C-alpha positions in Angstrom: -15.6 2.7 1.6 -14.8 6.2 0.4 -11.9 8.5 -0.6 -11.3 10.7 2.5 -9.7 13.8 1.1 -8.0 15.3 -1.9 -9.2 15.7 -5.5 -11.6 12.7 -5.2 -12.8 13.5 -1.7 -16.1 11.8 -0.7 -16.2 9.5 -3.7 -17.5 6.1 -2.8 -15.5 3.2 -4.1 -16.9 -0.1 -5.4 -16.1 -3.2 -3.4 -15.5 -6.9 -4.4 -18.7 -8.7 -3.9 -18.9 -12.4 -2.8 -15.3 -12.7 -1.7 -13.9 -13.1 1.7 -12.0 -9.8 1.5 -11.1 -7.5 4.3 -10.8 -4.0 2.9 -9.0 -1.5 5.1 -11.7 0.3 7.2 -12.1 4.1 6.8 -10.9 4.5 10.4 -7.7 2.6 9.8 -7.2 4.4 6.5 -7.6 7.8 8.2 -5.0 6.8 10.8 -2.5 5.7 8.1 -2.9 8.8 6.1 -2.7 11.0 9.1 0.6 9.4 10.0 2.1 9.9 6.5 0.3 13.1 5.4 3.5 15.0 4.7 5.0 12.1 2.7 2.3 11.7 0.0 2.5 14.8 -2.2 4.7 13.8 -5.3 5.3 10.3 -4.0 5.8 7.2 -6.1 3.4 4.7 -4.6 3.2 0.9 -4.7 -0.1 -0.7 -3.6 0.8 -4.4 -3.4 -2.0 -6.9 -2.8 -4.2 -3.9 -3.9 -7.7 -5.5 -3.7 -10.0 -2.6 -4.3 -7.1 -0.2 -4.8 -8.4 2.2 -2.1 -5.0 2.9 -0.5 -3.3 3.8 -3.8 -6.3 5.8 -4.9 -6.3 7.7 -1.6 -2.6 8.5 -2.2 -3.3 9.7 -5.8 -6.2 11.8 -4.5 -3.8 13.5 -2.1 -1.3 14.3 -4.7 0.9 11.3 -5.2 2.8 11.5 -8.5 2.3 7.9 -9.5 0.7 4.7 -8.2 1.2 1.1 -9.2 -1.6 -1.3 -8.2 -0.7 -5.0 -8.1 -3.1 -7.9 -7.6 -3.2 -11.4 -9.0 -7.0 -11.6 -9.2 -8.6 -10.5 -12.5 -11.8 -9.4 -10.7 -9.8 -7.2 -8.4 -7.8 -5.6 -11.3 -11.1 -4.9 -13.1 -12.5 -3.3 -9.9 -9.3 -1.2 -9.4 -9.7 0.2 -13.0 -13.4 0.9 -12.3 -12.5 2.7 -9.1 -9.8 4.7 -10.8 -12.3 5.8 -13.5 -14.9 6.7 -10.8 -12.4 8.9 -9.1 -10.9 10.2 -12.4 -7.5 9.2 -11.2 -6.4 7.0 -14.1 -3.6 9.3 -15.1 -0.6 8.4 -13.1 -1.9 4.9 -12.3 -0.7 1.6 -13.5 -2.6 -1.6 -12.8 -0.8 -4.9 -13.0 -2.5 -8.3 -12.9 0.2 -10.6 -11.5 1.2 -12.4 -8.3 2.6 -9.8 -5.9 5.7 -11.8 -5.0 6.4 -12.4 -8.7 6.1 -8.6 -9.3 8.6 -7.9 -6.5 11.0 -10.4 -8.0 10.9 -8.6 -11.4 10.9 -5.1 -10.0 13.7 -2.7 -11.0 12.4 0.6 -9.5 12.1 2.2 -6.1 9.0 3.6 -4.4 8.5 6.3 -1.8 5.4 4.7 -0.2 4.6 1.0 -0.3 1.3 -0.3 1.0 1.1 -4.0 2.1 -2.2 -5.5 3.0 -2.2 -9.1 1.9 -4.6 -11.9 3.1 -3.9 -12.5 6.7 -3.9 -16.3 6.5 -0.7 -16.6 4.5 2.9 -15.6 5.3 2.8 -13.1 2.4 3.3 -10.0 4.6 6.5 -11.3 6.2 7.9 -12.5 2.8 7.0 -9.1 1.1 8.6 -7.0 3.9 11.8 -9.1 3.9 12.0 -9.0 0.1 11.5 -5.2 -0.1 14.2 -4.7 2.4 16.6 -7.2 0.9 16.3 -5.8 -2.6 16.1 -2.2 -1.5 12.8 -1.4 -3.2 11.9 1.4 -0.8 13.5 4.8 -1.8 15.7 6.6 0.8 13.5 8.2 3.4 10.6 6.1 2.1 7.9 4.5 4.2 6.5 1.0 4.0 3.0 0.6 5.6 2.1 -3.0 6.6 -1.4 -4.0 7.9 -1.6 -7.1 10.0 -3.5 -8.8 12.8 -2.7 -7.0 16.1 -1.1 -10.1 17.6 1.2 -10.8 14.7 4.9 -10.1 15.1 6.4 -8.6 11.9 10.1 -9.0 10.9 12.6 -6.7 12.5 14.8 -5.2 9.8 18.4 -4.1 9.9 19.7 -0.6 8.9 18.9 1.4 6.9 15.3 0.1 7.7 13.6 0.6 11.0 10.1 0.4 12.6 9.1 4.1 12.8 5.7 3.5 14.4 3.1 1.0 15.2 -0.6 1.8 15.6 -3.4 -0.5 16.9 -7.0 -0.3 15.8 -8.8 -3.0 17.7 -7.7 -6.3 16.1 -5.6 -4.6 13.4 -2.0 -3.3 13.7 -0.4 -0.9 11.2 3.4 -0.9 11.2 5.3 1.9 9.5 8.8 1.0 8.4 11.1 3.8 7.3 14.2 3.5 5.2 16.7 6.0 6.4 19.7 7.6 4.8 21.3 8.0 1.4 21.0 5.8 -1.6 23.1 2.6 -1.3 25.4 1.6 -4.1 
């Protein structure tokens, strides 16, 4: 697991040992960042269910203004901080140790990019996608990136949200939701 490009290019990231984790593969990460390459510079990023923090770290390396990393596990939060230090990307990063759904419930800001890669066994992805849309957490013209098993059907959202693209990488599907239009009041 490494940073693909940007200021921390080529840096290897530490992984969680002894856990049944499923970090995003470099191939999938390359595909995601190829699809959103023109959206990252200056973006406000939320890496929900952050795990190792690799998606938010990749965004910071590519010029994102700010990234918030959320994970409920203290070992994951410690690892994210270590990976931020390894890549020298601590500035502009905020690491929060809390349940991701509790974080969304308390959230009062909007993000330009939101990464969602929760454990596959739960319904967390569907709940997070619905909550983000319902409470308008994605900024206008923002993108929400959801990683899921290829066979899983994700929620269809109503305007101003839409599925912009879906990509398949073997048994993994990446869905890009876009929020169109102006700020709602």
